[in-house]
VEXGU-35596 format. One record per residue (C-alpha): z, y, x. Coordinates in steps of 0.1 Angstrom, whole numbers, plus 5000, padded with zeros to 4 digits. Example, Ala and Ser with C-alpha at 12.3 -4.5 7.8 and 13.67 -1.06 7.14 Angstrom:
2
<atom <5078,4955,5123>>;
<atom <5071,4989,5137>>;
***
This chain:
710
<atom <5021,6368,7484>>;
<atom <5037,6379,7511>>;
<atom <5026,6372,7547>>;
<atom <5046,6381,7579>>;
<atom <5041,6364,7615>>;
<atom <5072,6352,7633>>;
<atom <5078,6337,7669>>;
<atom <5065,6304,7658>>;
<atom <5041,6304,7631>>;
<atom <5036,6318,7595>>;
<atom <5061,6327,7572>>;
<atom <5045,6321,7534>>;
<atom <5070,6327,7504>>;
<atom <5063,6329,7469>>;
<atom <5069,6365,7452>>;
<atom <5089,6348,7425>>;
<atom <5066,6363,7395>>;
<atom <5037,6335,7389>>;
<atom <5028,6331,7426>>;
<atom <5030,6295,7427>>;
<atom <4992,6292,7420>>;
<atom <4984,6314,7449>>;
<atom <5005,6295,7475>>;
<atom <4991,6263,7466>>;
<atom <4955,6277,7468>>;
<atom <4966,6291,7502>>;
<atom <4973,6256,7514>>;
<atom <4937,6242,7502>>;
<atom <4922,6273,7521>>;
<atom <4944,6266,7551>>;
<atom <4925,6232,7557>>;
<atom <4895,6234,7577>>;
<atom <4864,6222,7564>>;
<atom <4863,6188,7586>>;
<atom <4900,6178,7573>>;
<atom <4896,6155,7544>>;
<atom <4908,6162,7511>>;
<atom <4937,6141,7515>>;
<atom <4954,6163,7538>>;
<atom <4951,6195,7517>>;
<atom <4968,6174,7487>>;
<atom <4994,6161,7512>>;
<atom <5005,6200,7520>>;
<atom <5001,6208,7483>>;
<atom <5025,6182,7474>>;
<atom <5049,6192,7499>>;
<atom <5047,6229,7486>>;
<atom <5052,6217,7451>>;
<atom <5085,6200,7462>>;
<atom <5094,6231,7485>>;
<atom <5087,6252,7450>>;
<atom <5109,6230,7431>>;
<atom <5138,6229,7451>>;
<atom <5168,6247,7437>>;
<atom <5183,6255,7474>>;
<atom <5169,6268,7506>>;
<atom <5136,6247,7516>>;
<atom <5107,6253,7537>>;
<atom <5078,6235,7550>>;
<atom <5065,6233,7588>>;
<atom <5031,6224,7588>>;
<atom <5004,6215,7614>>;
<atom <5005,6217,7653>>;
<atom <5005,6256,7647>>;
<atom <5039,6252,7631>>;
<atom <5031,6271,7604>>;
<atom <5063,6279,7577>>;
<atom <5062,6280,7542>>;
<atom <5092,6291,7527>>;
<atom <5108,6293,7492>>;
<atom <5126,6325,7477>>;
<atom <5159,6307,7483>>;
<atom <5151,6302,7521>>;
<atom <5139,6340,7521>>;
<atom <5172,6351,7509>>;
<atom <5190,6330,7534>>;
<atom <5168,6346,7565>>;
<atom <5173,6382,7552>>;
<atom <5213,6381,7548>>;
<atom <5223,6409,7576>>;
<atom <5224,6406,7610>>;
<atom <5223,6375,7628>>;
<atom <5239,6381,7665>>;
<atom <5245,6346,7676>>;
<atom <5234,6320,7651>>;
<atom <5242,6281,7653>>;
<atom <5224,6267,7685>>;
<atom <5205,6241,7665>>;
<atom <5187,6270,7647>>;
<atom <5160,6292,7663>>;
<atom <5167,6329,7660>>;
<atom <5143,6353,7650>>;
<atom <5128,6361,7612>>;
<atom <5112,6325,7612>>;
<atom <5147,6308,7611>>;
<atom <5146,6270,7613>>;
<atom <5155,6242,7634>>;
<atom <5151,6242,7673>>;
<atom <5130,6230,7695>>;
<atom <5146,6195,7700>>;
<atom <5150,6190,7663>>;
<atom <5111,6197,7654>>;
<atom <5101,6176,7684>>;
<atom <5121,6147,7666>>;
<atom <5106,6153,7635>>;
<atom <5068,6155,7649>>;
<atom <5077,6121,7662>>;
<atom <5081,6109,7629>>;
<atom <5121,6104,7629>>;
<atom <5140,6120,7599>>;
<atom <5166,6146,7611>>;
<atom <5199,6155,7598>>;
<atom <5218,6184,7611>>;
<atom <5251,6178,7594>>;
<atom <5272,6209,7598>>;
<atom <5251,6244,7607>>;
<atom <5271,6273,7612>>;
<atom <5254,6307,7605>>;
<atom <5267,6343,7606>>;
<atom <5274,6358,7576>>;
<atom <5278,6392,7558>>;
<atom <5311,6410,7563>>;
<atom <5319,6390,7596>>;
<atom <5321,6359,7575>>;
<atom <5300,6329,7581>>;
<atom <5282,6298,7560>>;
<atom <5278,6264,7569>>;
<atom <5249,6242,7560>>;
<atom <5234,6208,7559>>;
<atom <5197,6208,7569>>;
<atom <5178,6176,7563>>;
<atom <5141,6174,7581>>;
<atom <5119,6149,7567>>;
<atom <5083,6142,7583>>;
<atom <5051,6146,7559>>;
<atom <5027,6115,7569>>;
<atom <4989,6110,7561>>;
<atom <4980,6078,7546>>;
<atom <4972,6068,7581>>;
<atom <5010,6073,7591>>;
<atom <5003,6105,7612>>;
<atom <5029,6134,7610>>;
<atom <5011,6168,7591>>;
<atom <5045,6185,7589>>;
<atom <5080,6184,7579>>;
<atom <5097,6193,7547>>;
<atom <5131,6209,7556>>;
<atom <5158,6211,7532>>;
<atom <5191,6232,7534>>;
<atom <5223,6226,7514>>;
<atom <5255,6254,7515>>;
<atom <5282,6235,7519>>;
<atom <5303,6264,7530>>;
<atom <5328,6262,7500>>;
<atom <5336,6227,7505>>;
<atom <5341,6231,7543>>;
<atom <5365,6258,7536>>;
<atom <5381,6241,7511>>;
<atom <5388,6211,7533>>;
<atom <5402,6235,7559>>;
<atom <5426,6251,7536>>;
<atom <5439,6217,7523>>;
<atom <5439,6204,7557>>;
<atom <5461,6238,7569>>;
<atom <5482,6232,7536>>;
<atom <5492,6196,7543>>;
<atom <5496,6204,7582>>;
<atom <5520,6233,7574>>;
<atom <5538,6209,7549>>;
<atom <5544,6184,7575>>;
<atom <5557,6211,7598>>;
<atom <5580,6223,7571>>;
<atom <5595,6187,7569>>;
<atom <5604,6189,7608>>;
<atom <5614,6221,7612>>;
<atom <5621,6254,7597>>;
<atom <5599,6280,7578>>;
<atom <5593,6302,7607>>;
<atom <5588,6274,7637>>;
<atom <5562,6256,7609>>;
<atom <5542,6290,7602>>;
<atom <5538,6294,7643>>;
<atom <5528,6258,7647>>;
<atom <5497,6264,7623>>;
<atom <5491,6298,7632>>;
<atom <5467,6290,7659>>;
<atom <5446,6272,7635>>;
<atom <5448,6299,7604>>;
<atom <5445,6328,7625>>;
<atom <5410,6324,7636>>;
<atom <5400,6308,7604>>;
<atom <5405,6341,7586>>;
<atom <5397,6364,7615>>;
<atom <5432,6376,7620>>;
<atom <5455,6381,7651>>;
<atom <5488,6385,7637>>;
<atom <5510,6359,7613>>;
<atom <5542,6362,7605>>;
<atom <5570,6352,7580>>;
<atom <5602,6377,7569>>;
<atom <5632,6375,7549>>;
<atom <5648,6406,7532>>;
<atom <5682,6419,7543>>;
<atom <5706,6409,7519>>;
<atom <5711,6445,7500>>;
<atom <5688,6465,7519>>;
<atom <5650,6479,7520>>;
<atom <5643,6460,7553>>;
<atom <5628,6428,7563>>;
<atom <5635,6406,7592>>;
<atom <5609,6389,7611>>;
<atom <5625,6362,7634>>;
<atom <5593,6353,7653>>;
<atom <5556,6357,7647>>;
<atom <5522,6346,7659>>;
<atom <5498,6372,7679>>;
<atom <5466,6370,7695>>;
<atom <5446,6399,7711>>;
<atom <5460,6435,7711>>;
<atom <5485,6434,7682>>;
<atom <5520,6432,7695>>;
<atom <5548,6411,7680>>;
<atom <5568,6425,7647>>;
<atom <5600,6402,7657>>;
<atom <5631,6425,7645>>;
<atom <5637,6445,7616>>;
<atom <5615,6469,7599>>;
<atom <5613,6488,7569>>;
<atom <5598,6473,7542>>;
<atom <5569,6498,7535>>;
<atom <5559,6488,7571>>;
<atom <5543,6453,7551>>;
<atom <5529,6473,7519>>;
<atom <5540,6502,7497>>;
<atom <5544,6483,7465>>;
<atom <5569,6450,7483>>;
<atom <5598,6466,7463>>;
<atom <5588,6465,7431>>;
<atom <5561,6434,7438>>;
<atom <5565,6402,7411>>;
<atom <5569,6367,7426>>;
<atom <5535,6356,7441>>;
<atom <5523,6389,7442>>;
<atom <5493,6395,7468>>;
<atom <5491,6427,7485>>;
<atom <5459,6431,7502>>;
<atom <5445,6460,7520>>;
<atom <5410,6462,7535>>;
<atom <5416,6494,7554>>;
<atom <5450,6503,7566>>;
<atom <5434,6539,7576>>;
<atom <5463,6551,7594>>;
<atom <5471,6523,7620>>;
<atom <5453,6522,7654>>;
<atom <5458,6487,7661>>;
<atom <5463,6470,7623>>;
<atom <5428,6477,7604>>;
<atom <5432,6454,7575>>;
<atom <5466,6436,7562>>;
<atom <5473,6410,7538>>;
<atom <5510,6402,7525>>;
<atom <5525,6381,7500>>;
<atom <5562,6384,7485>>;
<atom <5581,6359,7467>>;
<atom <5617,6360,7454>>;
<atom <5633,6362,7419>>;
<atom <5621,6383,7394>>;
<atom <5612,6418,7406>>;
<atom <5635,6412,7442>>;
<atom <5614,6397,7467>>;
<atom <5634,6373,7490>>;
<atom <5605,6365,7515>>;
<atom <5572,6375,7530>>;
<atom <5542,6361,7548>>;
<atom <5520,6388,7563>>;
<atom <5486,6385,7581>>;
<atom <5471,6413,7599>>;
<atom <5435,6419,7614>>;
<atom <5423,6441,7641>>;
<atom <5390,6449,7626>>;
<atom <5383,6461,7586>>;
<atom <5377,6434,7563>>;
<atom <5371,6426,7527>>;
<atom <5397,6395,7515>>;
<atom <5377,6368,7497>>;
<atom <5393,6352,7469>>;
<atom <5396,6318,7484>>;
<atom <5415,6333,7516>>;
<atom <5437,6349,7491>>;
<atom <5446,6317,7476>>;
<atom <5453,6298,7507>>;
<atom <5477,6328,7519>>;
<atom <5495,6328,7489>>;
<atom <5497,6286,7485>>;
<atom <5511,6290,7523>>;
<atom <5536,6315,7510>>;
<atom <5547,6293,7482>>;
<atom <5552,6266,7506>>;
<atom <5574,6287,7528>>;
<atom <5595,6298,7502>>;
<atom <5601,6266,7485>>;
<atom <5611,6254,7522>>;
<atom <5633,6283,7523>>;
<atom <5650,6276,7487>>;
<atom <5650,6239,7497>>;
<atom <5669,6246,7530>>;
<atom <5692,6270,7514>>;
<atom <5701,6239,7484>>;
<atom <5705,6214,7515>>;
<atom <5730,6244,7532>>;
<atom <5750,6245,7499>>;
<atom <5750,6210,7493>>;
<atom <5762,6205,7529>>;
<atom <5789,6229,7527>>;
<atom <5796,6214,7493>>;
<atom <5799,6179,7504>>;
<atom <5821,6191,7535>>;
<atom <5846,6210,7512>>;
<atom <5844,6176,7488>>;
<atom <5850,6156,7524>>;
<atom <5881,6178,7532>>;
<atom <5892,6175,7496>>;
<atom <5890,6135,7498>>;
<atom <5907,6134,7531>>;
<atom <5934,6157,7517>>;
<atom <5938,6134,7488>>;
<atom <5935,6102,7512>>;
<atom <5962,6118,7532>>;
<atom <5985,6125,7505>>;
<atom <5979,6090,7491>>;
<atom <5985,6077,7524>>;
<atom <6018,6100,7528>>;
<atom <6033,6086,7492>>;
<atom <6024,6052,7503>>;
<atom <6042,6058,7535>>;
<atom <6071,6075,7514>>;
<atom <6070,6045,7491>>;
<atom <6071,6022,7520>>;
<atom <6100,6040,7537>>;
<atom <6117,6040,7506>>;
<atom <6112,6004,7508>>;
<atom <6124,5996,7541>>;
<atom <6154,6020,7536>>;
<atom <6168,6008,7505>>;
<atom <6164,5968,7522>>;
<atom <6180,5981,7552>>;
<atom <6208,5997,7533>>;
<atom <6210,5965,7508>>;
<atom <6214,5946,7535>>;
<atom <6237,5960,7559>>;
<atom <6259,5969,7531>>;
<atom <6266,5935,7526>>;
<atom <6271,5931,7563>>;
<atom <6295,5963,7564>>;
<atom <6313,5948,7537>>;
<atom <6321,5915,7552>>;
<atom <6331,5934,7584>>;
<atom <6352,5960,7570>>;
<atom <6364,5938,7545>>;
<atom <6376,5912,7570>>;
<atom <6393,5941,7589>>;
<atom <6414,5954,7562>>;
<atom <6428,5918,7559>>;
<atom <6434,5914,7593>>;
<atom <6452,5947,7592>>;
<atom <6472,5935,7560>>;
<atom <6481,5902,7576>>;
<atom <6494,5918,7609>>;
<atom <6515,5943,7589>>;
<atom <6529,5912,7570>>;
<atom <6535,5892,7602>>;
<atom <6511,5865,7593>>;
<atom <6495,5866,7626>>;
<atom <6482,5827,7619>>;
<atom <6461,5839,7589>>;
<atom <6445,5864,7609>>;
<atom <6418,5839,7626>>;
<atom <6395,5833,7596>>;
<atom <6390,5867,7589>>;
<atom <6379,5874,7625>>;
<atom <6354,5847,7625>>;
<atom <6340,5865,7589>>;
<atom <6336,5899,7608>>;
<atom <6320,5883,7639>>;
<atom <6298,5863,7618>>;
<atom <6287,5897,7599>>;
<atom <6283,5914,7630>>;
<atom <6259,5886,7645>>;
<atom <6239,5885,7614>>;
<atom <6235,5926,7618>>;
<atom <6226,5917,7653>>;
<atom <6193,5895,7637>>;
<atom <6183,5921,7614>>;
<atom <6182,5949,7636>>;
<atom <6162,5925,7659>>;
<atom <6141,5919,7629>>;
<atom <6135,5954,7626>>;
<atom <6130,5962,7661>>;
<atom <6101,5937,7661>>;
<atom <6085,5947,7630>>;
<atom <6083,5982,7646>>;
<atom <6076,5968,7680>>;
<atom <6099,5983,7700>>;
<atom <6123,5950,7708>>;
<atom <6131,5944,7741>>;
<atom <6108,5917,7751>>;
<atom <6102,5896,7786>>;
<atom <6065,5888,7784>>;
<atom <6061,5861,7809>>;
<atom <6029,5832,7814>>;
<atom <6032,5808,7785>>;
<atom <6013,5775,7782>>;
<atom <6006,5777,7743>>;
<atom <6001,5737,7742>>;
<atom <6034,5728,7760>>;
<atom <6056,5752,7738>>;
<atom <6042,5736,7708>>;
<atom <6050,5701,7719>>;
<atom <6083,5710,7724>>;
<atom <6088,5726,7696>>;
<atom <6075,5694,7675>>;
<atom <6109,5679,7670>>;
<atom <6123,5711,7657>>;
<atom <6094,5720,7634>>;
<atom <6096,5684,7618>>;
<atom <6128,5688,7609>>;
<atom <6127,5722,7596>>;
<atom <6099,5712,7572>>;
<atom <6115,5679,7560>>;
<atom <6101,5645,7553>>;
<atom <6078,5658,7525>>;
<atom <6054,5680,7547>>;
<atom <6035,5659,7569>>;
<atom <6029,5676,7603>>;
<atom <6000,5675,7623>>;
<atom <5988,5688,7658>>;
<atom <5956,5697,7669>>;
<atom <5958,5712,7704>>;
<atom <5927,5720,7725>>;
<atom <5926,5705,7758>>;
<atom <5924,5728,7787>>;
<atom <5934,5757,7766>>;
<atom <5940,5794,7786>>;
<atom <5975,5804,7790>>;
<atom <5989,5837,7777>>;
<atom <6016,5863,7783>>;
<atom <6041,5869,7759>>;
<atom <6080,5863,7753>>;
<atom <6080,5825,7747>>;
<atom <6114,5828,7724>>;
<atom <6098,5853,7702>>;
<atom <6067,5833,7700>>;
<atom <6090,5803,7690>>;
<atom <6107,5822,7665>>;
<atom <6077,5832,7652>>;
<atom <6060,5796,7651>>;
<atom <6093,5785,7633>>;
<atom <6092,5813,7609>>;
<atom <6055,5802,7598>>;
<atom <6065,5763,7593>>;
<atom <6095,5774,7571>>;
<atom <6070,5798,7548>>;
<atom <6047,5769,7548>>;
<atom <6073,5744,7537>>;
<atom <6084,5767,7509>>;
<atom <6049,5774,7499>>;
<atom <6045,5735,7491>>;
<atom <6079,5727,7472>>;
<atom <6063,5691,7460>>;
<atom <6053,5683,7497>>;
<atom <6019,5687,7517>>;
<atom <6000,5688,7547>>;
<atom <6009,5713,7576>>;
<atom <5984,5715,7606>>;
<atom <5990,5735,7638>>;
<atom <5960,5742,7659>>;
<atom <5953,5757,7693>>;
<atom <5918,5773,7702>>;
<atom <5902,5798,7729>>;
<atom <5883,5823,7713>>;
<atom <5861,5854,7729>>;
<atom <5860,5883,7707>>;
<atom <5832,5908,7711>>;
<atom <5845,5935,7694>>;
<atom <5820,5933,7665>>;
<atom <5843,5914,7639>>;
<atom <5854,5941,7612>>;
<atom <5885,5918,7606>>;
<atom <5896,5921,7640>>;
<atom <5890,5958,7643>>;
<atom <5928,5964,7660>>;
<atom <5919,5937,7685>>;
<atom <5906,5949,7720>>;
<atom <5873,5928,7731>>;
<atom <5881,5902,7754>>;
<atom <5892,5866,7757>>;
<atom <5922,5852,7733>>;
<atom <5944,5821,7726>>;
<atom <5944,5815,7688>>;
<atom <5973,5796,7672>>;
<atom <5962,5785,7635>>;
<atom <5989,5775,7608>>;
<atom <5972,5760,7581>>;
<atom <5989,5747,7549>>;
<atom <5979,5730,7517>>;
<atom <6003,5750,7491>>;
<atom <5993,5773,7463>>;
<atom <5982,5799,7487>>;
<atom <5981,5838,7480>>;
<atom <5963,5863,7457>>;
<atom <5946,5890,7475>>;
<atom <5971,5915,7465>>;
<atom <5998,5896,7482>>;
<atom <5979,5891,7514>>;
<atom <5976,5932,7514>>;
<atom <6014,5937,7516>>;
<atom <6026,5906,7533>>;
<atom <6034,5922,7565>>;
<atom <6051,5954,7548>>;
<atom <6089,5946,7557>>;
<atom <6114,5937,7530>>;
<atom <6082,5925,7509>>;
<atom <6087,5890,7496>>;
<atom <6075,5868,7465>>;
<atom <6105,5842,7469>>;
<atom <6135,5845,7444>>;
<atom <6162,5869,7449>>;
<atom <6185,5857,7478>>;
<atom <6162,5831,7494>>;
<atom <6141,5857,7514>>;
<atom <6150,5887,7535>>;
<atom <6109,5898,7536>>;
<atom <6111,5903,7572>>;
<atom <6100,5870,7588>>;
<atom <6061,5880,7589>>;
<atom <6065,5916,7596>>;
<atom <6083,5902,7623>>;
<atom <6058,5881,7635>>;
<atom <6033,5911,7630>>;
<atom <6053,5934,7653>>;
<atom <6057,5906,7679>>;
<atom <6017,5899,7680>>;
<atom <6009,5935,7684>>;
<atom <6034,5943,7710>>;
<atom <6020,5911,7729>>;
<atom <5987,5934,7726>>;
<atom <5975,5907,7701>>;
<atom <5974,5908,7662>>;
<atom <5977,5883,7634>>;
<atom <5959,5879,7600>>;
<atom <5963,5857,7567>>;
<atom <5935,5838,7553>>;
<atom <5944,5827,7517>>;
<atom <5934,5827,7481>>;
<atom <5954,5813,7451>>;
<atom <5955,5774,7447>>;
<atom <5936,5774,7481>>;
<atom <5962,5771,7506>>;
<atom <5970,5793,7534>>;
<atom <5958,5801,7570>>;
<atom <5979,5824,7594>>;
<atom <5959,5830,7628>>;
<atom <5981,5846,7658>>;
<atom <5959,5860,7684>>;
<atom <5974,5863,7720>>;
<atom <5954,5877,7750>>;
<atom <5942,5852,7776>>;
<atom <5963,5852,7806>>;
<atom <5961,5826,7833>>;
<atom <5981,5836,7864>>;
<atom <6005,5814,7873>>;
<atom <6042,5822,7871>>;
<atom <6061,5825,7905>>;
<atom <6095,5838,7894>>;
<atom <6118,5815,7874>>;
<atom <6127,5829,7842>>;
<atom <6164,5849,7840>>;
<atom <6190,5828,7828>>;
<atom <6198,5845,7795>>;
<atom <6233,5826,7788>>;
<atom <6264,5838,7796>>;
<atom <6278,5821,7826>>;
<atom <6314,5811,7833>>;
<atom <6341,5840,7832>>;
<atom <6341,5864,7862>>;
<atom <6363,5863,7889>>;
<atom <6382,5901,7890>>;
<atom <6366,5928,7909>>;
<atom <6377,5938,7946>>;
<atom <6375,5976,7938>>;
<atom <6335,5983,7934>>;
<atom <6324,6016,7921>>;
<atom <6307,6014,7886>>;
<atom <6295,6045,7869>>;
<atom <6289,6042,7830>>;
<atom <6266,6067,7815>>;
<atom <6267,6063,7776>>;
<atom <6260,6094,7745>>;
<atom <6277,6071,7722>>;
<atom <6317,6079,7724>>;
<atom <6328,6042,7710>>;
<atom <6303,6024,7729>>;
<atom <6311,6044,7762>>;
<atom <6350,6037,7755>>;
<atom <6346,5998,7748>>;
<atom <6324,5995,7783>>;
<atom <6348,6013,7805>>;
<atom <6377,5995,7787>>;
<atom <6362,5962,7796>>;
<atom <6355,5970,7835>>;
<atom <6383,5987,7841>>;
<atom <6402,5956,7830>>;
<atom <6378,5936,7855>>;
<atom <6394,5957,7883>>;
<atom <6364,5978,7889>>;
<atom <6365,6015,7897>>;
<atom <6350,6030,7866>>;
<atom <6336,6066,7864>>;
<atom <6319,6079,7830>>;
<atom <6296,6106,7819>>;
<atom <6286,6113,7781>>;
<atom <6250,6123,7784>>;
<atom <6222,6122,7812>>;
<atom <6229,6157,7828>>;
<atom <6266,6146,7832>>;
<atom <6256,6113,7849>>;
<atom <6233,6135,7871>>;
<atom <6262,6157,7884>>;
<atom <6283,6125,7887>>;
<atom <6256,6107,7909>>;
<atom <6252,6134,7931>>;
<atom <6285,6138,7941>>;
<atom <6294,6100,7945>>;
<atom <6292,6087,7983>>;
<atom <6291,6054,7970>>;
<atom <6280,6037,7938>>;
<atom <6278,5999,7936>>;
<atom <6266,5998,7901>>;
<atom <6251,6022,7875>>;
<atom <6257,6010,7834>>;
<atom <6234,6033,7815>>;
<atom <6217,6038,7783>>;
<atom <6181,6041,7785>>;
<atom <6178,6065,7756>>;
<atom <6201,6096,7766>>;
<atom <6203,6135,7759>>;
<atom <6187,6151,7794>>;
<atom <6178,6129,7822>>;
<atom <6171,6093,7808>>;
<atom <6185,6061,7818>>;
<atom <6155,6055,7838>>;
<atom <6153,6087,7856>>;
<atom <6191,6084,7866>>;
<atom <6182,6049,7877>>;
<atom <6154,6060,7900>>;
<atom <6179,6090,7915>>;
<atom <6204,6059,7920>>;
<atom <6179,6041,7939>>;
<atom <6166,6072,7961>>;
<atom <6202,6078,7972>>;
<atom <6215,6043,7976>>;
<atom <6183,6017,7976>>;
<atom <6209,5988,7972>>;
<atom <6230,6000,7943>>;
<atom <6225,5974,7912>>;
<atom <6214,5989,7877>>;
<atom <6226,5976,7844>>;
<atom <6204,5989,7814>>;
<atom <6219,5990,7778>>;
<atom <6194,5991,7751>>;
<atom <6191,5991,7713>>;
<atom <6159,6009,7710>>;
<atom <6138,6010,7745>>;
<atom <6102,6023,7748>>;
<atom <6102,6014,7787>>;
<atom <6116,5981,7777>>;
<atom <6089,5970,7751>>;
<atom <6063,5977,7775>>;
<atom <6081,5946,7792>>;
<atom <6061,5936,7823>>;
<atom <6069,5957,7853>>;
<atom <6096,5972,7839>>;
<atom <6127,5955,7857>>;
<atom <6129,5958,7895>>;
<atom <6147,5936,7919>>;
<atom <6187,5943,7914>>;
<atom <6181,5955,7878>>;
<atom <6192,5935,7843>>;
<atom <6191,5949,7807>>;
<atom <6215,5936,7777>>;
<atom <6205,5943,7746>>;
<atom <6229,5961,7718>>;
<atom <6251,5948,7702>>;
<atom <6263,5924,7728>>;
<atom <6294,5907,7733>>;
<atom <6322,5923,7758>>;
<atom <6324,5888,7778>>;
<atom <6286,5888,7781>>;
<atom <6289,5922,7797>>;
<atom <6314,5916,7821>>;
<atom <6295,5888,7829>>;
<atom <6261,5905,7838>>;
<atom <6281,5929,7856>>;
<atom <6297,5902,7875>>;
<atom <6262,5885,7885>>;
<atom <6245,5916,7898>>;
<atom <6276,5923,7917>>;
<atom <6278,5892,7934>>;
<atom <6268,5889,7970>>;
<atom <6235,5873,7978>>;
***
């Protein structure tokens, strides 16, 4: 039996070869004669338990705190130097609980030290769980302590490693591999005793590694940048995927004494690597190698995942671009189809109108040549009727294109509909029952009242045609506050609107017809019974008035057309302009009139008519000629100009005239006017507008009204 004196008592351990009886005999001899035999038996029982324990176990006995330990305990206490053991254990050869734990144990309290960290060989450490149980006499007196230790180093390291892997995985979900590694490196470094941790990528086609950033502690400098592969290990260029290259002693580097590198890639070509460098020489344990390799695989998987995601994003961008190109091509094809349908419809209708005009003119010439002047009258009426129909067609086209000249004024919709009641009833016929549901106190709106009347009349006629056997037609009005969240009204700005609903009980329309209902010249009526411009004109009028229109319908369920017009509560202080032709004017007294028109035929007609009225007429063929003419004149009473001109347009010429002669009058001629389409605020005092095509008598009357004194 070996004996040795420690700082706090006697350490007695079995030699390992049949020495258990000797230790038990020592236990009997250790009891004095005055002690009861049961005390000796208590010590002997404690020693038996200690010797039977598989792990480190020891007994602290008596007031002298003599210590008896088994072979496992001796092996634990003799494991190399212990410069800084856990503060809960005593230093010295009798390695055991500290004074506080001993005091609690001798007071009869069980003591558990769950994690005791002890220095181990090679710079490592061990983690133990120590249990201290009091040994009691039959009378309940504490005779000693039975202490059992369990080595939980492997479990603790496994839990720490697993926690690091989970933390790295979580970081990789939020950021790239380099930043994720730097986030966990402050925990990984101290655990493995390293001072530099980094992640590198091999440059394409080169034997060089690029390190974006790394983590350092102590004296090791950062390796951020590009380096030869040999810096990280001699076999990097031939290492297989997942190869762990461990260096226990670098030997030739002043700062770095131990290194660990894991390479991952495809085949024999490494693509990424994880490196760990230590300032002191050390041996890498198998569990450490497994941890670092697992982390390297996580980083490599993240790299591959990011590469796949980048490739998918690239493919998605390409696919989206391809879809956009396809959609653009489809839209272009649909646009060309619509243009073809539009131009075909226009050509068809205008050919009929031109045939009526040209045929009538041919017959007029023939009758004049024959001297049959009395027979000319009917053909003049036919030509004039065809021209009037052509005028109506162009106005409908301009309405659809939202380019028609309009005269927006404050309108009370309820009053306008009441005034139309009798006309609507006559247009619908006796088989259709007309009802009105007008909201009291309805807001006003701002629009062209004539265009609104035409729109309502068109909708009523469409409803009548959808009910050949009769039915009901309900026209209602209401205020509506649009918050901008209704996808069906996405082309409508948020705000307050007046809504006019025209609802019939007719056969309704399928979705395919509703989608095309606003296309110009699209109609479901039999040939010769509709132009297909009614709804397109209503749509253009609504959009030009800063509103919209939509159709709610289904086959067999009737149709509701909703017309939205913006709220406008300002009172109308100026009376509407009288658009009817006045009485034939008196002859002029020599006022100076400048006519600027780029179409020679129209210019010739206007100059001829005004000249016959006695005006002093000067003419110009475009904006530049008109500007030069205006700048030369000292007197100019009236400017008659087209709005759309080559060079300075009609608006610019009008501004020039008003700058030089503020009292001069302006008469605009237009057939397609962007500025006129804006309506409100366009015409100032002393300005008028006439829409092409116009009657020559109407032109003369307008000129006379503008130049009339007062």
